[in-house]
N, C-alpha and C positions, 0 to 999 in steps of 0.2 A: 405647957409646960419638956417636954422631949424635945420637943420640934424644935422649940428653940435650941436648946445643949444638942442636938443633933447638926445642923445650920451654922452655931458656934466654933462644929467640930470642923466642920466645909470647911469653913470660907481662914479659917486655921490652917488648913492644909494648904488652902488655895492661894496664899499670902508666901505660902509660903515657895511653892512652886512658882510660881508669881518670882519670887524676889532672884530669889537663885537661878530662873532662870534664864534673864536681863543677867546676870554675872558670870553668867557662864557663856554668854554668850560675844561674837567678833567682834558686833559694833562695840556694847562695851568696854574689850577688850580692845581693841584700834583706839575707845579714846584713851583709855589713861594709860593707852603706850606716849601718846603723843603727846598728852599734855603733861602727869606722868611717867615717864621710862627710869624712873630708876625704884619707883614700886615697884618692875612685870619678876623681878629675881625671886623678886613674894607673895606673891599675888596668890600660887596658887594652895599654902601655905596661911595665909593670912585668911579664903575661900575659903578652905576648911575648917580652919575655929571658926569662924561668924555661921558654916553653915552648923555646926555641931551645937555653939550658941542657942541660933535659935529656932533647930532641932529639942533642947534643952526646957527652951521655952514653952514650944505647939504643947510638951509634953506635960508639963503640969499647969497651960495654961484651958488645954478641955478639959470640960465637966466627964463629970463619972458620969454614965448610962448603967447602976448597975440592975439589967434588966442580963439576964441568962440568958441566955438561942443554948445551949445544947453542955451534958456533962459527961461526954464514954462515963460508959461503966469500961471497968474487965473482959473480955484482954484488948476487943478496941482501941482500951485513953496507952494502954504498950505499944499499940500497930500502929498511931498517931505521932510517940515516942523514938517507935525504933524513925520514923521519916524523919521525924527533925534530926534524928543524927546521922544518919545518910545524908541531909540537904549536908548538916555541919563536913560531913566528913566531901562532899563533893566541894564546901566555900573554901577548902583546904590547898585541894586538889586546884583548884583555877586560879588559887594563890599565885601556883608555881611557875604556873604562864601568865603573869601580874608585876608590870612594874612596880613593886611601892611605893621606890623614892621614888618615884617620875608622877603619881599621882598624892602624894602627900605631900609632892613642893620642897619636898633634903635634893632629891638632884636638880633642880632649880636657882635654889644657893651652891650650894657645890661648881656649879659653873660661872651660878658666876664669881663666884671668890677667886677662879680658875684661867678667871677672866677668857672664857669661851658662852658665857649665855649671848644670844641673843637676843635686842627686846616686839621685829617681829619677830620669831617663831612663837610671841603671847603665852609664854609658859609653858607649853606644848612641846613635845620634843615625845614619836615617840611611831612602830613601828608594829607595820598592819601584820597580826593576829588573829592564823587561824588552824591553827591546830591546838590536843589535847582541846580541852570543855570547850574550845571557841570551831569547836566543828560540826559543835547540835544543837548553839550557842549563838549568837554573836551576841548578845552581854549575857551570860552563864553568869555571874556577880549576880547583876540583878536576878535571874532563875532563881536560884539557890536558896536568896535572903523571903522572895515570894515562898516557896513551898513554904520552912521556915517559921516562917507568920503565921502562914498560914495550919498547918497543924498544930496549932497547939487543942488537945485532948478535949479541953474547957471552953467557950465564948460566949463573953455580957460581948450586947451594942454597942459601946462601946470603943470595943475592942477592933467588932469587926468594919466600921468602919471607918476607924483608920485603918483598918488591913488596906479596905477598898479607896482607899483619898493614897497611901504609898505605893501601891502596885500603880496608881493611872501617871503620877508620879512616877515612876519610874518607865513606865509605856512613853510615857509625855516626850519627856528626856529622855529618852532614847531613839525618837523621834527628829527632835533635834543636836539631839550627839548627831543622827545618824547625818542629821547636814555637812554639818564638817568634816565626818569622813571620809566622803565623797571627794570634798572641797580635798579634801592631802591628801585621799588615793589614788579618788579616777576609777577609770575604767576600773583596775582592780577588785575596788568596792563592792564595784555595783556587779558587778560579775562572784562576788561571795552571798550577793545580798541575794540572789537570783538557788546556791546552792544550801544557806543555809537561812532558817526562824529564825526569829529573834533572837526571842525568848523564851518561847517554850518547846521541848526537841516538837521533830514531827504534827508540827501547827506553821506550816510556813504565811 
């Protein structure tokens, strides 16, 4: 029974990763831009809304496995909470260097309303960011999120499996994202890759 529950969790997250990798890919966006160019200014916003809904459904459908792996006692639980607080501070710090409007899809709609939107950009306009938290990680949001999720002072088996799935999704997503970044920024991004770890600092 436990094996089936684990398989169900893995299957749910695998479907999430597959669907969102396809939707975020250049090929799908290019086909959408050719067939339905009017949608593109709203593509990112729709993609984010669908992602949230999809993830919520996975969270609701994922079977619970109430097997406790560990439950840290004081002062070790306080230490873990301290790490979580530090990771939240790091995430907030990262947001200072992050174009939230572009990520959410708001900037695309604004450019469309101002008649500045270009369909060939495939809903993405961004600058190469290498300062601040991007000096220690090419994907600091992934790094901060993984640390926050992993440092709970108690852990159940179902949560641990979902943590592994989310971490794998971040890594796979980072690989596909960097393929697009190399195409966009060329040599500049390849040099950045050589000097800065992908997700975890000090691990190139």
